[in-house]
Every structure is written in C-alpha cells, then in structure tokens.
TORTORGU-547310 format. One line per field, with one value per residue (C-alpha): chain; residue in three letters; residue number from 1; x, y, z. Coordinates in steps of 0.05 Angstrom, whole numbers, padded with zeros to 5 digits, always signed. Each point is the difference from the previous one (the first is absolute). Layout:
// residues N
kette = [A/...]
rest = [ALA/...]
nr = [NUM/...]
x = [X/...]
y = [Y/...]
z = [Z/...]
END
This chain:
// residues 142
kette = [A/A/A/A/A/A/A/A/A/A/A/A/A/A/A/A/A/A/A/A/A/A/A/A/A/A/A/A/A/A/A/A/A/A/A/A/A/A/A/A/A/A/A/A/A/A/A/A/A/A/A/A/A/A/A/A/A/A/A/A/A/A/A/A/A/A/A/A/A/A/A/A/A/A/A/A/A/A/A/A/A/A/A/A/A/A/A/A/A/A/A/A/A/A/A/A/A/A/A/A/A/A/A/A/A/A/A/A/A/A/A/A/A/A/A/A/A/A/A/A/A/A/A/A/A/A/A/A/A/A/A/A/A/A/A/A/A/A/A/A/A/A]
rest = [UNK/UNK/UNK/UNK/UNK/UNK/UNK/UNK/UNK/UNK/UNK/UNK/UNK/UNK/UNK/UNK/UNK/UNK/UNK/UNK/UNK/UNK/UNK/UNK/UNK/UNK/UNK/UNK/UNK/UNK/UNK/UNK/UNK/UNK/UNK/UNK/UNK/UNK/UNK/UNK/UNK/UNK/UNK/UNK/UNK/UNK/UNK/UNK/UNK/UNK/UNK/UNK/UNK/UNK/UNK/UNK/UNK/UNK/UNK/UNK/UNK/UNK/UNK/UNK/UNK/UNK/UNK/UNK/UNK/UNK/UNK/UNK/UNK/UNK/UNK/UNK/UNK/UNK/UNK/UNK/UNK/UNK/UNK/UNK/UNK/UNK/UNK/UNK/UNK/UNK/UNK/UNK/UNK/UNK/UNK/UNK/UNK/UNK/UNK/UNK/UNK/UNK/UNK/UNK/UNK/UNK/UNK/UNK/UNK/UNK/UNK/UNK/UNK/UNK/UNK/UNK/UNK/UNK/UNK/UNK/UNK/UNK/UNK/UNK/UNK/UNK/UNK/UNK/UNK/UNK/UNK/UNK/UNK/UNK/UNK/UNK/UNK/UNK/UNK/UNK/UNK/UNK]
nr = [1/2/3/4/5/6/7/8/9/10/11/12/13/14/15/16/17/18/19/20/21/22/23/24/25/26/27/28/29/30/31/32/33/34/35/36/37/38/39/40/41/42/43/44/45/46/47/48/49/50/51/52/53/54/55/56/57/58/59/60/61/62/63/64/65/66/67/68/69/70/71/72/73/74/75/76/77/78/79/80/81/82/83/84/85/86/87/88/89/90/91/92/93/94/95/96/97/98/99/100/101/102/103/104/105/106/107/108/109/110/111/112/113/114/115/116/117/118/119/120/121/122/123/124/125/126/127/128/129/130/131/132/133/134/135/136/137/138/139/140/141/142]
x = [+00000/+00027/-00028/-00016/+00017/-00071/+00011/+00068/-00024/-00062/+00046/+00043/-00064/-00028/+00068/+00001/-00071/+00016/+00062/-00034/-00066/+00026/-00033/-00067/+00010/-00029/+00053/-00011/+00017/+00036/+00048/+00012/+00012/+00054/+00034/-00002/+00016/-00063/-00059/-00061/-00047/+00034/+00001/-00074/-00015/+00039/-00033/-00069/+00019/+00026/-00065/-00041/+00046/-00014/+00071/-00010/-00057/-00007/-00032/-00015/+00007/+00051/+00021/-00009/+00049/+00014/+00012/+00008/-00063/+00032/+00064/+00065/+00003/-00069/+00015/+00035/+00041/-00044/-00059/+00039/+00024/-00067/-00034/+00046/+00025/-00061/+00019/+00069/-00001/+00059/-00045/-00070/-00031/+00002/-00049/-00042/+00003/-00036/+00063/+00035/-00027/+00052/-00019/-00020/+00062/+00052/+00059/+00026/-00065/+00016/+00069/-00030/-00052/+00054/+00041/-00061/-00017/+00071/-00002/-00069/+00020/+00062/-00037/-00054/+00050/+00034/-00037/+00011/+00029/+00051/+00020/+00006/+00045/+00044/+00007/+00020/+00052/+00028/+00005/+00040/+00075/+00039]
y = [+00000/+00068/+00058/+00058/+00073/+00009/-00050/+00028/+00071/-00020/-00030/+00063/+00042/-00041/+00003/+00075/+00007/-00044/+00041/+00068/-00019/-00033/+00052/-00012/+00059/+00000/-00005/+00042/-00035/+00062/-00006/-00074/+00015/+00051/-00047/-00059/+00039/-00027/+00034/+00018/-00027/-00069/-00004/+00019/-00059/-00046/+00032/-00015/-00073/-00004/+00031/-00051/-00055/+00019/+00023/+00076/+00047/+00068/+00066/+00048/+00075/+00054/-00029/-00072/-00055/-00073/-00042/-00074/-00041/-00043/+00002/-00017/-00066/-00019/+00016/-00056/+00014/-00049/+00047/+00057/-00040/-00034/+00069/+00026/-00062/-00045/-00073/-00018/-00070/-00015/-00028/+00021/-00069/-00002/+00058/-00020/-00071/+00021/+00034/-00067/-00059/-00046/+00015/-00072/-00030/+00051/-00034/+00066/+00027/-00022/+00030/+00067/-00005/-00014/+00059/+00045/-00023/+00013/+00070/+00014/-00029/+00044/+00064/-00015/-00014/+00068/+00059/+00073/+00005/-00054/+00038/+00066/-00035/-00031/+00069/+00031/-00054/+00011/+00076/-00008/+00006/-00062]
z = [+00000/-00019/+00040/-00047/+00010/+00025/+00056/+00018/+00003/+00040/+00052/+00001/+00008/+00057/+00036/-00008/+00026/+00059/+00017/-00008/+00031/+00063/+00044/-00034/-00047/-00070/-00055/-00062/-00065/-00024/+00059/-00013/-00073/+00018/+00049/-00048/-00064/-00034/-00033/+00043/-00054/+00000/+00075/+00003/-00045/+00046/+00061/-00031/-00010/+00071/+00027/-00041/+00026/+00073/+00014/+00002/+00018/-00032/+00018/-00057/+00001/+00012/+00067/-00023/-00010/+00010/+00062/+00014/+00006/+00055/+00040/-00037/+00039/-00029/-00073/-00037/-00062/-00037/+00010/-00032/-00059/-00014/+00002/-00054/-00038/+00003/+00004/+00024/-00031/-00047/-00055/-00021/+00000/+00076/+00002/-00060/-00026/-00064/-00026/-00009/-00040/+00033/+00072/+00015/-00034/+00024/+00033/+00027/+00030/+00071/-00005/-00021/+00056/+00052/-00026/+00003/+00070/+00024/-00029/+00030/+00068/+00002/-00021/+00051/+00055/-00007/+00028/-00013/+00070/-00019/-00062/+00038/+00052/-00055/-00031/+00066/+00011/-00070/+00011/+00065/-00007/+00023]
END
C-alpha cells in the first residue's frame, strides 16, 4: 500500500491541529496552511474529509476553526488514513470481489488479505498521541 500525498498531508494536518489546539483552542486552517507550507484550499478539502470521517469537528465563521473530535489517545492513525485514502487494502479485490473474475481461484488472495490485515492492525494500533510522542522524541537532541 502506498499512502498518497492526500493521506500524508492529512496526517501532517491532524498533527498540527493536535499541537496547536492542546488547550482546546480552535485552529484556523489559514494558520495551519502557513505552518505547513500548504494551500488553505487543499487543507480545507482534507479538513472536510476528516470531519466526515469523525476525526475533526469544525465551527464555521470568522472565529471558527477546527478541533479534534476526540483526544489524541483516542484517534487512531487508521481513522485518519481511511477518512482521506478510503480503503487501505493492498489489492482492490479484498474490498470488492466483483473487480476480479479469479477471486475464487486466486492462490495469492490470502497473502494479500494477511498483508492488508497487518497494515490495518498497525495503523489502528498507533494513535495520534503515539505519533506526537514519537515526533517529540525525534526532535530532542541526543
């Protein structure tokens, strides 16, 4: 599975919102765009997908912004990537058997299923809090 730019930027966005909104403050997409060096319009698209995916909440208006739907410890990275990437399975037949006429005779199907399950399990085992902690450890000088 290759995570697209959309998924990578969504993870960067959610990390930024978690860092900036730790005191419960709303985070304006314009401010995130400046910090991340990305366009406001693109981040708003990602923000919309993350709201629909139950990861973020938004408040419209001049004083509006985004905030986390749940605490960082309750948001798994799988939620973020599924909201922006869709399925995380390595081959399409695992999501829709109709796309493959060989689904019943495929010798490799269980391999692909196992690979997809391993990826999903890892994404779901890592929370936003875990990623924030790993980032803090990486930033510390030795």
